[in-house]
C-alpha positions as CSV (number, residue, x, y, z in Angstrom):
1,X,78.2,69.8,86.2
2,X,80.5,68.7,83.4
3,X,84.3,69.2,83.8
4,X,87.1,68.3,81.4
5,X,88.9,65.1,82.1
6,X,91.8,65.6,84.5
7,X,90.2,68.4,86.6
8,X,87.5,66.5,88.4
9,X,90.0,65.0,90.9
10,X,91.3,68.4,91.8
11,X,87.9,69.9,92.6
12,X,87.2,69.5,96.3
13,X,83.4,69.1,96.9
14,X,83.5,68.4,100.6
15,X,84.0,72.0,101.7
16,X,82.7,75.3,100.3
17,X,84.7,77.4,98.0
18,X,84.4,81.2,97.7
19,X,83.9,81.2,93.9
20,X,81.2,78.6,94.1
21,X,79.4,80.2,97.0
22,X,79.4,83.5,94.9
23,X,78.0,81.6,92.0
24,X,75.3,80.0,94.1
25,X,74.2,83.3,95.7
26,X,73.9,84.9,92.3
27,X,71.8,82.0,91.0
28,X,74.4,80.1,89.1
29,X,74.6,76.3,88.6
30,X,78.3,75.7,89.0
31,X,78.3,74.8,92.7
32,X,77.8,71.9,95.1
33,X,75.5,71.2,98.1
34,X,78.2,72.3,100.5
35,X,78.4,75.7,98.7
36,X,74.6,76.1,98.8
37,X,74.6,75.3,102.5
38,X,77.3,77.9,103.1
39,X,75.6,80.5,100.9
40,X,72.2,80.0,102.6
41,X,73.9,80.4,106.1
42,X,75.5,83.6,105.0
43,X,72.3,85.0,103.5
44,X,70.5,84.2,106.8
45,X,73.1,86.4,108.6
46,X,72.7,89.2,106.0
47,X,69.8,88.9,103.5
48,X,71.3,91.8,101.4
49,X,74.3,89.6,100.4
50,X,73.0,88.9,96.9
51,X,72.4,92.6,96.3
52,X,75.9,93.4,97.5
53,X,77.5,90.7,95.3
54,X,75.6,91.8,92.2
55,X,76.7,95.4,92.7
56,X,80.3,94.3,93.0
57,X,80.0,92.6,89.6
58,X,78.2,95.6,88.1
59,X,81.1,97.8,89.3
60,X,83.5,95.6,87.4
61,X,81.4,96.0,84.2
62,X,81.3,99.8,84.6
63,X,85.0,100.1,85.5
64,X,86.0,97.9,82.5
65,X,83.8,99.9,80.1
66,X,85.2,103.2,81.5
67,X,88.8,102.0,80.9
68,X,88.0,100.9,77.4
69,X,85.7,103.7,76.3
70,X,87.2,106.7,78.1
71,X,90.8,105.8,78.8
72,X,91.5,103.8,75.6
73,X,92.8,100.7,77.4
74,X,93.1,97.7,75.1
75,X,94.6,95.1,77.3
76,X,93.4,93.8,80.7
77,X,94.7,91.5,83.4
78,X,91.9,90.2,85.6
79,X,93.0,88.6,88.9
80,X,90.6,86.2,90.6
81,X,88.3,85.7,87.7
82,X,85.8,83.3,89.3
83,X,83.3,81.3,87.4
84,X,82.2,82.6,84.0
85,X,79.1,84.8,84.3
86,X,78.1,86.8,81.2
87,X,79.0,89.4,80.5
88,X,82.6,88.7,81.4
89,X,85.3,91.4,81.1
90,X,86.3,90.4,77.5
91,X,82.7,90.7,76.4
92,X,82.4,94.2,77.9
93,X,85.7,95.6,76.6
94,X,85.6,93.9,73.2
95,X,82.1,95.3,72.6
96,X,83.9,98.7,72.8
97,X,87.1,97.7,71.1
98,X,87.1,94.3,69.4
99,X,90.9,94.2,69.3
100,X,91.2,94.1,73.1
101,X,93.3,91.5,74.9
102,X,92.1,90.0,78.2
103,X,94.1,87.6,80.4
104,X,92.2,85.9,83.2
105,X,93.8,84.5,86.3
106,X,92.4,82.2,88.9
107,X,93.7,79.3,91.1
108,X,90.4,77.3,91.3
109,X,90.4,74.2,89.2
110,X,86.6,74.5,88.7
111,X,87.3,77.8,87.0
112,X,89.9,76.1,84.8
113,X,87.3,73.5,83.9
114,X,85.1,76.3,82.6
115,X,87.8,78.3,81.0
116,X,86.7,77.5,77.5
117,X,83.6,79.6,78.1
118,X,86.0,82.6,78.9
119,X,88.0,82.1,75.7
120,X,85.4,82.9,73.1
121,X,86.2,86.5,72.3
122,X,86.2,88.4,69.1
123,X,88.3,87.3,66.1
124,X,90.2,90.6,66.3
125,X,91.0,90.3,70.0
126,X,92.5,87.7,72.2
127,X,91.7,86.0,75.5
128,X,93.7,83.6,77.7
129,X,93.4,82.0,81.1
130,X,96.2,81.5,83.5
131,X,95.9,79.0,86.4
132,X,97.8,80.9,89.1
133,X,97.4,82.5,92.6
134,X,97.5,86.2,93.5
135,X,99.9,85.1,96.2
136,X,102.4,84.2,93.5
137,X,102.5,87.2,91.2
138,X,105.7,86.0,89.6
139,X,103.9,83.0,88.3
140,X,101.3,85.3,86.7
141,X,103.8,87.9,85.3
142,X,106.2,85.2,84.1
143,X,103.5,83.0,82.3
144,X,103.7,82.5,78.6
145,X,100.1,83.7,78.1
146,X,100.8,87.0,79.9
147,X,104.0,87.6,77.9
148,X,102.3,86.8,74.6
149,X,99.1,88.8,75.1
150,X,100.2,91.7,77.2
151,X,102.5,94.3,75.7
152,X,104.3,96.1,78.5
153,X,105.0,99.0,76.2
154,X,101.3,99.9,76.3
155,X,99.0,100.6,79.3
156,X,97.2,97.8,81.0
157,X,94.0,97.7,83.0
158,X,94.6,95.6,86.2
159,X,91.3,94.3,87.6
160,X,91.3,93.1,91.2
161,X,87.6,92.6,91.8
162,X,86.0,90.8,94.8
163,X,89.2,89.1,96.0
164,X,91.1,91.5,98.4
165,X,88.9,90.5,101.4
166,X,90.5,87.0,101.0
167,X,94.0,88.4,100.9
168,X,95.3,88.8,104.4
169,X,97.7,91.5,105.7
170,X,100.5,92.2,105.8
171,X,101.2,90.8,102.3
172,X,98.1,92.4,100.7
173,X,99.6,95.7,99.6
174,X,102.9,94.1,98.5
175,X,101.0,91.7,96.2
176,X,99.1,94.5,94.6
177,X,102.3,96.6,94.1
178,X,104.1,93.6,92.6
179,X,101.4,93.2,90.0
180,X,101.5,96.9,89.2
181,X,105.3,97.2,89.2
182,X,106.0,96.0,85.6
183,X,102.9,97.8,84.1
184,X,103.8,101.0,82.3
185,X,102.8,104.6,83.1
186,X,99.2,105.2,82.1
187,X,98.1,101.8,83.3
188,X,95.1,101.6,85.7
189,X,94.1,99.6,88.8
190,X,90.4,98.9,89.3
191,X,89.8,97.2,92.7
192,X,87.0,96.4,95.1
193,X,87.7,96.1,98.8
194,X,85.3,94.5,101.4
195,X,84.2,96.6,104.4
196,X,82.0,96.3,107.4
197,X,81.6,100.1,107.6
198,X,77.9,100.2,106.7
199,X,76.3,97.1,108.2
200,X,78.9,96.0,110.8
201,X,76.9,93.5,112.7
202,X,75.5,91.7,109.7
203,X,78.7,91.8,107.6
204,X,80.9,90.6,110.5
205,X,78.5,87.7,111.0
206,X,79.0,86.8,107.3
207,X,82.7,87.1,107.7
208,X,82.6,84.7,110.7
209,X,80.6,82.3,108.6
210,X,83.3,82.4,105.9
211,X,85.9,81.7,108.6
212,X,83.9,78.7,109.8
213,X,84.0,77.5,106.2
214,X,87.8,77.8,106.2
215,X,87.7,81.0,104.1
216,X,89.3,83.7,106.4
217,X,88.3,87.2,105.5
218,X,89.8,90.6,106.1
219,X,87.5,93.7,106.0
220,X,88.9,97.2,105.7
221,X,87.6,100.6,106.7
222,X,87.7,103.6,104.3
223,X,91.2,104.9,105.2
224,X,92.7,101.4,104.8
225,X,90.9,100.8,101.6
226,X,92.1,104.1,100.2
227,X,95.7,103.3,101.2
228,X,95.8,100.6,98.5
229,X,95.9,103.3,95.9
230,X,98.8,105.3,97.5
231,X,101.1,106.6,94.7
232,X,98.3,106.3,92.1
233,X,96.0,109.0,90.7
234,X,92.5,108.1,91.9
235,X,89.9,108.8,89.3
236,X,86.6,110.6,90.0
237,X,84.5,109.9,92.0
238,X,87.2,108.5,94.3
239,X,87.0,105.6,96.6
240,X,83.3,105.0,97.1
241,X,80.9,102.2,97.8
242,X,80.7,100.3,94.6
243,X,77.1,101.3,93.7
244,X,78.1,104.9,94.0
245,X,81.0,104.7,91.5
246,X,79.7,106.3,88.3
247,X,76.3,104.8,88.9
248,X,73.7,104.1,86.2
249,X,69.9,103.6,86.3
250,X,70.4,100.1,87.8
251,X,71.8,101.7,91.0
252,X,68.8,103.9,91.7
253,X,67.1,103.1,95.0
254,X,69.9,100.9,96.4
255,X,70.3,101.1,100.2
256,X,73.9,101.8,101.1
257,X,73.5,99.5,104.1
258,X,73.2,96.7,101.6
259,X,76.7,97.3,100.1
260,X,79.8,96.2,101.9
261,X,82.4,96.9,99.2
262,X,84.5,100.0,98.4
263,X,85.6,100.4,94.8
264,X,87.9,102.8,92.8
265,X,89.9,103.2,89.7
266,X,93.3,104.8,89.8
267,X,96.0,105.5,87.2
268,X,99.7,104.7,87.5
269,X,101.6,108.0,86.8
């Protein structure tokens, strides 16, 4: 693995990291033996974990395309970007509208090391990467890249995908609301939220493995997941398992017991 000078010393390779475990389970190469060990342990607890993770990412693609194609959104803020895996959000939305702007946010130095792969967008559009944490929304909203690329007089697509299960209550809703607060009417929130509603024994064993790896996880039932969208106009088909949200041919035959994530898209009135 190659990393730009200055970031190597900040990458901790002695304990697993959620972004690298995700990368390993999906077949990526940007991970270390400790991440592979953690990923293998989690998959032993729940062999469907790769299917679940892939469907979470496919939801992100469909939601971003929906916002670009059907709702005319041309600027996106992606929280918890993770390691680059094509297609990334800018590739999806700039294929629809080349002039789209995308700002990525992550706090993992290994993601920063690969940020250049995220920044190759269309000549007409713009992409940027902010090193920041969702727990510090002011650092995101006050950053130079956010101010330069996001026009707060125009709607924004806020993408919070595959990260909320690592955001502990009671601050979870407040952080989402803080990110939404400056966005104008007509903006959208696309979010996925981890749950143990459909395979409780297996998913709770995975959550316990994450905790053993010093990555505490909070899983939410449907009413709790739905409450994150209070005050917003939830778009059809509502809050569903991610594979059931505006599904395509790729979602045919998926067993709902293999999916531990709710997803929805909602508009700020």
